[in-house]
Every structure is written in C-alpha cells, then in structure tokens.
BATI-930887 format. One record per atom (N, C-alpha, C): x, y, z. Coordinates in steps of 0.1 Angstrom, whole numbers, padded with zeros to 4 digits, always signed. Atoms other than C-alpha are relative to their C-alpha. Example, Ala and Ser with C-alpha at 12.3 -4.5 7.8 and 13.67 -1.06 7.14 Angstrom:
% BATI-930887
+0009-0012+0000;+0123-0045+0078;+0009+0012+0000;-0009-0011+0000;+0137-0011+0071;-0008+0011+0008;
***
This chain:
% BATI-930887
-0006+0013+0003;-0158+0216+0292;-0007-0011+0010;+0007+0011-0008;-0175+0183+0304;+0011-0007+0008;-0009+0007-0009;-0159+0159+0329;+0007-0011-0008;-0007+0010+0008;-0148+0137+0300;+0008+0006-0012;-0008-0007+0010;-0132+0164+0278;+0015+0000+0004;-0014-0001-0003;-0094+0164+0276;+0008+0003-0012;-0011-0002+0011;-0064+0175+0255;+0013-0003+0007;-0012+0005-0007;-0033+0156+0265;+0011-0003-0010;-0011+0002+0008;+0002+0151+0252;+0006-0014+0003;-0006+0013-0001;+0017+0116+0246;+0015+0001-0004;-0014+0000+0003;+0054+0109+0245;+0004-0015-0003;-0002+0013+0005;+0064+0078+0225;+0015-0002-0004;-0014+0003+0003;+0099+0063+0223;+0001-0009-0013;-0003+0008+0012;+0111+0051+0189;+0015-0003-0001;-0014+0004+0000;+0143+0032+0185;+0006+0000-0014;-0006-0001+0013;+0168+0039+0157;+0005-0014-0005;-0005+0012+0005;+0176+0011+0134;+0015-0002+0001;-0015+0002-0002;+0211-0005+0138;+0008+0007-0011;-0009-0006+0010;+0238+0015+0121;-0005+0014-0005;+0006-0013+0005;+0215+0046+0116;+0006+0011+0008;-0007-0011-0007;+0234+0078+0125;-0010+0012+0001;+0008-0011-0002;+0218+0109+0139;+0001+0010-0012;-0002-0009+0011;+0232+0128+0109;-0008-0004-0012;+0008+0006+0012;+0210+0106+0086;-0015+0001+0002;+0014-0002-0002;+0176+0121+0094;-0006-0011+0009;+0004+0011-0010;+0168+0101+0126;-0015-0004+0000;+0014+0004+0000;+0130+0103+0122;-0002-0011-0011;+0001+0010+0010;+0134+0082+0090;+0006-0013+0004;-0007+0012-0004;+0156+0057+0108;-0005-0005+0013;+0005+0005-0013;+0135+0052+0139;-0014-0007-0002;+0012+0008+0002;+0106+0027+0143;-0008+0000+0013;+0008+0001-0012;+0077+0026+0167;-0014-0007-0004;+0014+0005+0002;+0042+0011+0171;-0009+0010+0008;+0008-0011-0006;+0016+0038+0177;-0010-0006+0010;+0009+0007-0009;-0007+0012+0194;+0004-0015+0001;-0003+0014-0001;-0004-0023+0207;-0007-0009-0010;+0005+0008+0010;-0008-0048+0180;+0000+0006-0014;-0001-0007+0013;-0004-0022+0153;+0012-0003-0007;-0012+0003+0008;+0021-0023+0125;+0011+0009+0004;-0013-0008-0003;+0057-0012+0130;+0001+0010-0011;-0001-0011+0010;+0061+0022+0114;+0013+0008+0002;-0010-0009-0002;+0088+0046+0107;-0005+0013+0007;+0005-0012-0007;+0085+0076+0130;-0001+0012-0009;+0002-0011+0010;+0088+0098+0099;-0015+0000-0004;+0014+0000+0003;+0052+0087+0093;-0008+0010+0009;+0007-0008-0010;+0043+0107+0124;-0002+0015-0005;+0001-0013+0005;+0050+0139+0105;-0012+0003-0008;+0012-0001+0008;+0019+0133+0084;-0012-0002+0008;+0012+0003-0009;-0003+0126+0114;-0004+0014+0006;+0005-0012-0005;-0025+0155+0125;+0002+0002+0015;-0003-0001-0014;-0017+0147+0161;+0015+0003+0003;-0014-0002-0001;+0021+0152+0156;+0003+0014+0005;-0005-0012-0006;+0037+0179+0178;+0014+0003-0002;-0014-0001+0002;+0074+0173+0173;+0007-0012+0006;-0008+0011-0005;+0103+0151+0184;+0013+0006+0006;-0013-0004-0005;+0136+0152+0202;+0008-0013+0002;-0009+0011-0002;+0166+0129+0208;-0002-0005+0014;+0000+0005-0013;+0165+0105+0237;-0013-0007+0004;-0010-0002-0011;+0162+0094+0264;+0013-0008-0003;-0012+0007+0003;+0187+0068+0250;+0007+0006-0013;-0007-0005+0011;+0214+0076+0224;-0006-0005-0013;+0005+0006+0012;+0197+0053+0199;-0016+0001+0000;+0015-0002-0001;+0161+0066+0206;-0004+0014-0004;+0007-0012+0003;+0138+0093+0194;-0013+0001+0008;+0012-0002-0007;+0110+0107+0215;-0010+0008-0008;+0010-0006+0008;+0079+0116+0195;-0011+0006+0009;+0011-0006-0008;+0053+0140+0210;-0012+0002-0009;+0012-0001+0007;+0017+0139+0199;-0012+0004+0009;+0012-0006-0008;-0016+0156+0210;-0012-0009-0003;+0012+0008+0001;-0046+0135+0218;-0012+0008+0007;+0011-0007-0007;-0081+0148+0226;-0011-0010+0001;+0011+0009-0002;-0114+0133+0237;-0008-0003-0013;+0008+0003+0013;-0127+0135+0201;+0007-0010-0009;-0006+0010+0008;-0102+0110+0188;-0008-0013+0000;+0007+0013+0000;-0117+0076+0178;+0007-0011+0008;-0005+0012-0007;-0113+0045+0199;+0010-0008-0008;-0008+0009+0008;-0098+0026+0170;+0014+0005-0001;-0013-0005+0002;-0068+0049+0169;+0009-0003+0012;-0008+0002-0012;-0056+0040+0204;-0002-0014+0006;+0003+0013-0006;-0071+0006+0213;+0011-0010-0003;-0009+0011+0002;-0050-0025+0217;-0007-0009-0010;+0006+0008+0010;-0057-0046+0186;-0002-0014+0004;+0004+0013-0005;-0074-0080+0190;+0011-0010-0002;-0010+0010+0003;-0044-0098+0175;+0009-0003+0013;-0009+0002-0011;-0025-0093+0208;-0008-0004+0013;+0008+0003-0012;-0054-0101+0232;+0002-0015+0004;+0000+0013-0004;-0053-0132+0253;-0014-0005+0004;+0013+0004-0002;-0085-0152+0253;+0000-0013+0008;+0001+0012-0008;-0096-0179+0277;-0015-0005-0001;+0013+0006+0000;-0126-0203+0280;-0006+0001+0014;+0007-0001-0013;-0152-0199+0308;+0003-0011+0010;-0002+0011-0009;-0144-0233+0322;+0015-0002+0004;-0014+0001-0004;-0106-0227+0325;+0001+0003+0015;-0002-0003-0014;-0095-0229+0362;+0006+0014+0002;-0005-0013-0003;-0088-0196+0378;+0015+0000+0002;-0014+0001-0001;-0053-0207+0387;+0007+0000-0013;-0006+0000+0013;-0045-0214+0351;-0001+0014-0007;+0001-0013+0006;-0059-0180+0340;+0010+0010+0006;-0009-0009-0007;-0038-0163+0366;+0015-0002-0005;-0014+0003+0005;-0006-0181+0354;+0001+0005-0014;+0000-0005+0014;-0015-0171+0318;+0002+0015+0000;-0001-0015-0001;-0019-0134+0327;+0014+0004+0005;-0013-0004-0005;+0013-0134+0347;+0011-0003-0010;-0010+0004+0010;+0033-0152+0320;+0001+0010-0011;+0000-0009+0011;+0023-0127+0294;+0000+0014+0004;+0000-0014-0005;+0023-0096+0316;-0012+0008-0004;+0012-0007+0004;-0013-0086+0309;-0009+0001+0012;+0009-0002-0011;-0040-0073+0332;-0015-0004-0003;+0014+0003+0004;-0071-0082+0312;+0000-0012-0010;+0002+0012+0009;-0082-0115+0295;-0015+0001-0005;+0014+0001+0005;-0112-0118+0272;-0004-0014+0001;+0006+0014-0001;-0135-0148+0276;-0009-0002-0012;+0006+0003+0012;-0146-0164+0244;-0006-0014+0000;+0006+0013+0003;-0169-0192+0234;-0003-0001-0015;+0001+0001+0014;-0166-0202+0198;+0001+0014-0007;-0004-0013+0005;-0151-0168+0190;-0011+0011+0004;+0010-0010-0004;-0181-0150+0207;+0005+0005+0014;-0004-0006-0012;-0172-0126+0235;-0011-0002+0011;+0010+0003-0010;-0190-0137+0267;+0004+0007+0014;-0004-0006-0013;-0170-0119+0295;+0014+0006-0001;-0014-0006-0001;-0139-0101+0306;+0005-0003+0014;-0007+0004-0012;-0115-0112+0333;+0011+0009+0003;-0011-0009-0003;-0093-0087+0351;+0009-0007+0010;-0010+0005-0010;-0061-0096+0370;-0004+0004+0014;+0004-0004-0013;-0077-0078+0399;-0008-0011+0008;+0007+0011-0006;-0099-0108+0406;+0007-0013+0000;-0008+0012+0001;-0071-0133+0401;+0010-0001+0011;-0010+0000-0010;-0048-0123+0430;-0005-0010+0011;+0004+0009-0010;-0047-0148+0459;-0011+0004+0009;+0011-0003-0009;-0078-0149+0480;-0002-0011+0011;+0002+0009-0011;-0091-0166+0511;-0006-0013-0004;+0006+0012+0005;-0110-0191+0491;-0002+0001-0015;+0004+0000+0014;-0122-0200+0457;+0011-0003-0010;-0011+0003+0009;-0089-0212+0443;-0003-0011-0010;+0005+0010+0010;-0108-0240+0425;-0011+0006-0009;+0010-0006+0009;-0131-0215+0408;+0004-0001-0014;-0003-0001+0014;-0133-0214+0371;-0002+0015-0005;+0001-0013+0005;-0132-0183+0349;-0014+0005+0001;+0014-0004+0000;-0170-0182+0347;-0004+0005+0013;+0003-0004-0013;-0171-0177+0384;+0005+0014+0004;-0006-0013-0003;-0150-0145+0383;-0002+0010-0011;+0001-0010+0011;-0156-0129+0349;-0012+0009+0002;+0011-0009+0000;-0179-0100+0344;-0006+0001-0014;+0006-0002+0014;-0203-0094+0315;+0007+0012-0006;-0007-0011+0007;-0186-0073+0289;-0008+0013-0002;+0006-0013+0004;-0194-0036+0286;+0009+0005-0012;-0007-0002+0013;-0184-0028+0250;-0002+0014-0005;+0001-0013+0007;-0179+0001+0227;+0004-0002-0014;-0004+0001+0014;-0176+0005+0189;+0013+0007-0003;-0013-0007+0003;-0143+0015+0173;-0002+0014-0005;+0002-0014+0005;-0159+0047+0159;-0004+0009+0012;+0003-0009-0012;-0168+0060+0194;+0012+0008+0003;-0011-0008-0004;-0146+0087+0208;+0006-0004+0013;-0006+0003-0013;-0121+0084+0236;-0007+0006+0012;+0008-0006-0011;-0142+0108+0256;-0012-0009+0004;+0011+0009-0002;-0172+0084+0252;+0005-0012+0008;-0005+0012-0007;-0150+0055+0263;+0003+0003+0014;-0003-0004-0014;-0138+0074+0294;-0013+0001+0008;+0013-0002-0007;-0174+0083+0303;-0006-0014+0003;+0006+0013-0002;-0185+0047+0299;+0007-0008+0011;-0008+0006-0010;-0156+0034+0320;-0004+0005+0014;+0003-0006-0013;-0164+0058+0348;-0015-0003+0004;+0014+0003-0003;-0202+0052+0346;-0001-0014+0006;+0002+0014-0004;-0198+0015+0350;+0011-0005+0009;-0010+0004-0009;-0167+0015+0372;+0008-0012-0005;-0008+0011+0006;-0146-0007+0349;+0013+0007-0006;-0013-0005+0005;-0110-0004+0337;+0002-0003-0015;-0002+0003+0014;-0115-0017+0301;-0013-0002-0007;+0012+0002+0008;-0140-0019+0273;+0004-0008-0013;-0003+0007+0012;-0138-0046+0246;-0006+0009-0012;+0005-0008+0011;-0142-0029+0212;-0006-0010-0011;+0007+0009+0009;-0168-0046+0189;-0003+0007-0013;+0003-0005+0013;-0171-0039+0152;-0014-0007-0004;+0013+0005+0004;-0208-0042+0141;-0007-0007+0011;+0007+0005-0011;-0218-0051+0176;+0003-0015+0004;-0003+0015-0003;-0203-0087+0175;+0014-0004-0002;-0013+0004+0004;-0168-0088+0160;+0010+0007+0009;-0010-0006-0009;-0140-0083+0186;+0012+0005-0008;-0011-0005+0008;-0114-0060+0171;+0011+0006+0009;-0010-0006-0009;-0096-0047+0202;-0006+0002+0014;+0004-0004-0013;-0098-0034+0237;+0006+0014+0004;-0005-0013-0005;-0095+0001+0252;+0000+0000+0015;+0000+0001-0014;-0084+0005+0288;+0003+0013+0006;-0003-0012-0008;-0080+0031+0315;+0015+0003-0001;-0015-0002+0001;-0042+0025+0312;+0004+0006-0013;-0003-0006+0013;-0043+0034+0275;-0002+0015+0001;+0003-0014-0001;-0059+0067+0284;+0010+0007+0009;-0010-0006-0009;-0034+0073+0312;+0013+0002-0008;-0012-0001+0007;-0005+0067+0288;+0000+0012-0011;+0001-0011+0009;-0017+0095+0265;-0001+0013+0007;-0001-0012-0008;-0017+0119+0294;-0013+0005+0006;+0013-0004-0006;-0054+0119+0305;+0002+0002+0015;-0002-0003-0014;-0054+0135+0340;-0007-0011+0009;+0006+0010-0009;-0060+0111+0369;-0013+0004+0006;+0013-0003-0005;-0089+0131+0382;-0012-0003-0010;+0010+0004+0009;-0108+0124+0350;-0001-0016-0001;+0000+0015+0000;-0098+0087+0352;-0007-0006+0012;+0006+0004-0013;-0113+0085+0387;+0006-0012+0006;-0007+0012-0005;-0086+0061+0398;+0002+0001+0015;-0005+0001-0014;-0079+0050+0434;+0015-0001+0000;-0015+0000-0002;-0044+0052+0448;+0004-0011+0009;-0005+0010-0009;-0024+0024+0463;+0005+0005+0013;-0003-0005-0014;-0020+0028+0501;+0015-0002+0003;-0014+0003-0003;+0016+0014+0499;+0009+0009-0008;-0010-0006+0009;+0033+0030+0469;-0006+0013-0007;+0006-0011+0007;+0008+0056+0456;-0004-0002-0014;+0003+0003+0014;+0004+0040+0422;-0015+0000-0002;+0015+0000+0004;-0030+0044+0404;-0002-0011-0010;+0001+0010+0011;-0023+0014+0382;-0004-0014+0006;+0005+0014-0004;-0044-0018+0388;-0002+0000+0015;+0002-0001-0014;-0056-0008+0423;-0013-0007+0004;+0012+0007-0004;-0080-0030+0442;+0001-0002+0015;+0000+0003-0014;-0090-0040+0478;+0008-0013+0002;-0007+0013-0003;-0066-0066+0493;-0010-0010+0006;+0010+0010-0005;-0088-0097+0497;+0004-0007+0013;-0005+0005-0013;-0067-0108+0527;+0002+0010+0010;-0004-0010-0009;-0063-0075+0543;-0011+0011+0003;+0010-0010-0003;-0097-0057+0548;-0003+0009-0012;+0005-0009+0010;-0108-0026+0529;+0011+0009-0006;-0010-0009+0005;-0074-0010+0522;+0003-0003-0015;-0003+0002+0014;-0066-0004+0485;+0015-0001-0003;-0014+0002+0004;-0033-0017+0470;+0000-0003-0015;-0002+0004+0014;-0020-0020+0435;+0004-0015-0001;-0003+0014+0002;-0015-0054+0420;+0015-0004+0003;-0014+0003-0003;+0023-0052+0422;+0003-0001+0015;-0002+0001-0014;+0022-0045+0459;-0007-0012+0006;+0007+0012-0005;-0004-0072+0465;+0009-0013-0003;-0008+0012+0004;+0019-0097+0446;+0012-0001+0010;-0011+0001-0009;+0049-0088+0468;-0005-0004+0014;+0005+0004-0013;+0028-0091+0499;-0004-0014+0001;+0004+0014+0000;+0016-0125+0489;+0010-0010-0006;-0010+0009+0003;+0049-0139+0479;+0005+0000-0015;-0005+0000+0013;+0053-0130+0442;+0010+0011-0002;-0010-0010+0002;+0083-0111+0429;+0001+0005-0014;-0002-0004+0014;+0077-0107+0392;-0001+0014-0004;+0001-0014+0002;+0067-0071+0395;-0010+0003-0011;+0010-0005+0010;+0051-0055+0364;-0008-0011-0007;+0009+0010+0006;+0021-0074+0351;-0007+0006-0012;+0006-0005+0013;+0015-0054+0319;-0005+0013+0002;+0004-0013+0000;+0001-0022+0309;-0015+0002-0003;+0014-0001+0003;-0036-0030+0304;-0007+0010+0007;+0006-0010-0008;-0047-0008+0332;+0008+0003+0012;
***
C-alpha cells in the first residue's frame, strides 16, 4: 500500500422530514447532501450507492446516520465542494474585506477570479491579524492555484496536497472551467487518517483543523479558532474547508 492509499468510513447525518415516523421506513423520509453544493437527496438513494455500508437511528430522534465506505480510488468529483457554493474575490479586494467575507460565511478558502478565470487561492490562514500588511490586497496574499481534474482520484488529490504542502485544490474541468474544490478537510471528514493527511497539531487545543504559525507569537503552531480567540475574536468555527 502506498502512502496515499486508504479505505475509510464516513458517517453522514440525515434529518427526517417533519411528521415522518420511524415506523414509516425512515431512510425514505430522511434527506441529506452527499457533498457541499450537491442536490438534496433522500437517504434511500444511498442504498443504490456502491459505497453504502448501512444506517442507524441517531444521534437525534429525528435523524438517521448513514455509513459509507470511501477509498483512494474514488473520483474527486464525488466528494468535492461544488463551485456553486464557493466564494470568489477579486485580486484587488482589500485583505480586511476578504477576511470579513470569509468570517461572515464561515469558510476557510476563497477562490480568486478575474473575468471568471481562476488566478489564485486565498486561505483564511493568511488572513488572521498580523503585525503589518493590513492594507494589503488579495493579490498580495493569494497563492497560484494548484489544480486537479474532477476525474482524478482522491488518492491523487491527497498526494498532490502533500507534495505541494497545500490544504485545497481547485477542481478544473477541461483545464480551465472551475467546477469545485477538494480540501484536506473533505478527506478528513470521510475518515482519512491524520498521518496520511500530514497535518500539524494546534499547540493549544490539539486540533489539526486549519493550523498555522501565529504571526504575532513566533513559530508555535495554532489552529485558526485559537488564533481568533487570542486576537480578540469569539465567533469560533470558521467553516469546514480545511
């Protein structure tokens, strides 16, 4: 097995429709989205999916938990966040405005577009308060996009993230049309082991989610939520992008 091979189990919560009783075949009366930006489905559809392992009641009385198996051979398009939900910014947008946008929408990654062409990626990791540069624009902090096609496998996506030390890959159809984004957080949520994700751990809370060096505190690694609390923000969770 290579260092990007995996077989992992995902647990997805589906909520029962109002008035639907457990005695009325709960899978048919529960709805979920298999991926961000995807269509709302009946969890009964899961029974026809080759990844389906089973289901159980809970954790809430009006919920069903669906279990499914994901492997490194699955295509990126099956897991990626679809483009319809992505937040796009212009390269000349002030960094302070980009940070407010990311915080308001609870996301960790912004795509940078010029006339619908992808020119960069901006991570919330570079938007936290810093000793200077508060008048920077997006173009000053964004990085060139490292992309992947929707037909690539999740194993290939993981390998590319680790190779380039990035937490997300924009997904381009035909090499130019942005159709989504796949993130390290997406892989984590389907159960990919942390040792394969090559994540750092927060020195304060132990989280592996959105970890970076504190720009005001030396070389110690902290997660974005702990950095926010340390610098006066209390909103907490900033999304699930990575």
